[in-house]
C-alpha positions as CSV (number, residue, x, y, z in Angstrom):
1,M,-27.5,-31.8,52.0
2,E,-24.8,-34.1,52.9
3,T,-25.0,-34.8,48.6
4,I,-24.9,-31.3,48.0
5,F,-21.8,-31.4,49.9
6,H,-20.1,-34.3,48.6
7,I,-21.0,-32.4,45.0
8,F,-19.5,-28.9,46.1
9,K,-15.9,-31.4,47.0
10,I,-15.7,-33.0,43.8
11,I,-16.6,-29.4,41.8
12,A,-13.6,-28.4,43.7
13,Q,-11.7,-31.3,43.1
14,I,-11.9,-30.3,39.4
15,I,-11.4,-27.1,39.7
16,N,-8.1,-28.2,41.7
17,V,-7.0,-29.8,38.8
18,I,-7.6,-27.5,36.1
19,G,-5.7,-24.9,38.1
20,I,-2.6,-27.3,38.5
21,S,-3.0,-28.5,34.9
22,I,-2.7,-24.2,33.5
23,L,0.1,-24.6,36.1
24,I,1.9,-27.2,34.4
25,F,0.5,-26.6,30.7
26,G,2.0,-23.1,31.2
27,F,5.6,-23.8,33.1
28,S,6.1,-27.0,30.6
29,K,5.2,-24.1,27.5
30,E,7.5,-21.1,28.8
31,L,10.1,-23.6,29.9
32,I,10.7,-24.9,26.2
33,K,10.5,-21.5,25.1
34,Y,13.5,-20.6,27.2
35,I,14.9,-23.6,26.2
36,I,14.6,-22.6,22.6
37,T,16.0,-19.7,23.1
38,E,18.8,-19.6,25.2
39,F,19.7,-22.2,22.2
40,K,19.5,-19.5,19.5
41,T,21.0,-17.2,20.7
42,G,23.8,-19.3,22.4
43,I,23.6,-20.3,26.3
44,G,24.2,-17.9,28.7
45,K,23.9,-14.9,26.0
46,T,19.8,-14.5,25.5
47,P,18.7,-11.1,25.3
48,T,16.3,-9.5,28.8
49,K,14.0,-8.3,26.1
50,G,13.2,-12.1,25.2
51,I,13.9,-13.3,29.5
52,Q,11.3,-10.8,29.9
53,T,8.5,-12.1,27.6
54,I,9.2,-15.4,28.5
55,R,8.4,-14.1,32.7
56,C,5.6,-12.7,31.3
57,Q,4.0,-15.6,29.5
58,L,4.7,-17.7,32.6
59,G,3.1,-14.6,35.2
60,L,0.0,-15.1,33.0
61,Y,-0.7,-18.8,33.3
62,I,0.3,-18.4,36.5
63,L,-2.1,-15.9,37.6
64,L,-5.0,-17.8,35.6
65,A,-4.0,-20.8,38.0
66,L,-4.3,-19.1,41.0
67,D,-7.8,-18.2,40.1
68,F,-9.0,-21.1,39.7
69,L,-7.4,-22.5,42.9
70,I,-9.0,-19.7,44.8
71,A,-12.4,-20.3,43.5
72,S,-11.5,-23.9,45.0
73,D,-10.5,-22.8,47.9
74,I,-14.2,-20.5,48.2
75,I,-16.4,-23.7,47.2
76,L,-14.5,-26.1,49.7
77,S,-15.1,-23.2,52.5
78,V,-18.6,-23.9,51.8
79,A,-18.4,-27.3,51.7
80,E,-16.4,-27.9,54.9
81,L,-17.9,-25.5,57.4
82,S,-15.3,-26.2,60.7
83,M,-13.9,-23.6,62.0
84,E,-10.6,-23.9,62.3
85,E,-10.8,-25.9,58.5
86,L,-12.7,-22.4,57.5
87,I,-9.6,-19.9,59.0
88,Q,-7.3,-22.1,57.2
89,L,-8.7,-21.7,54.0
90,S,-9.5,-18.3,54.8
91,V,-5.7,-17.8,54.8
92,T,-4.9,-20.0,52.0
93,I,-6.9,-17.4,49.9
94,T,-5.8,-13.9,51.6
95,L,-2.1,-15.4,50.9
96,R,-2.9,-16.7,47.0
97,I,-5.0,-13.7,46.6
98,A,-2.0,-11.3,47.6
99,M,0.3,-13.3,45.5
100,G,-1.5,-13.1,42.7
101,Y,-2.2,-8.7,43.4
102,F,1.5,-8.7,42.9
103,L,2.7,-11.1,40.4
104,G,0.2,-8.9,38.4
105,K,2.0,-5.5,39.1
106,E,5.0,-7.1,38.4
107,I,3.5,-8.8,35.1
108,D,2.4,-5.0,34.1
109,E,5.8,-3.9,34.7
110,L,7.5,-6.1,32.6
111,N,5.1,-5.1,29.6
112,S,5.7,-1.4,30.3
113,E,9.2,-2.6,30.2
114,L,8.7,-3.9,26.8
115,K,6.4,-2.0,25.1
116,N,9.0,0.6,25.7
117,D,11.9,-1.0,24.1
């Protein structure tokens, strides 16, 4: 049984690394887009639509990374059975789900604004 929990922990850590990698990749990609856009249009003169597009894309990467991190937390909650750790993981999962929900709503609003322009 201990071996199974150890395997769950390793799987959760791998999923954690994937989630963090997605976050770093998405941030780096969108930062490069932002810098290129700023230099093309002139620093401080980037149109709102361009920035909203970058924010929307970055938000999607954040949401995807959050999904991986939530999955990792759920797997860890199975492997870590102490009450204190379960409570801590429950709070973490709840916060991540709430962040994902509100970020998703903001992305939807940005997308609808972009389509209307």
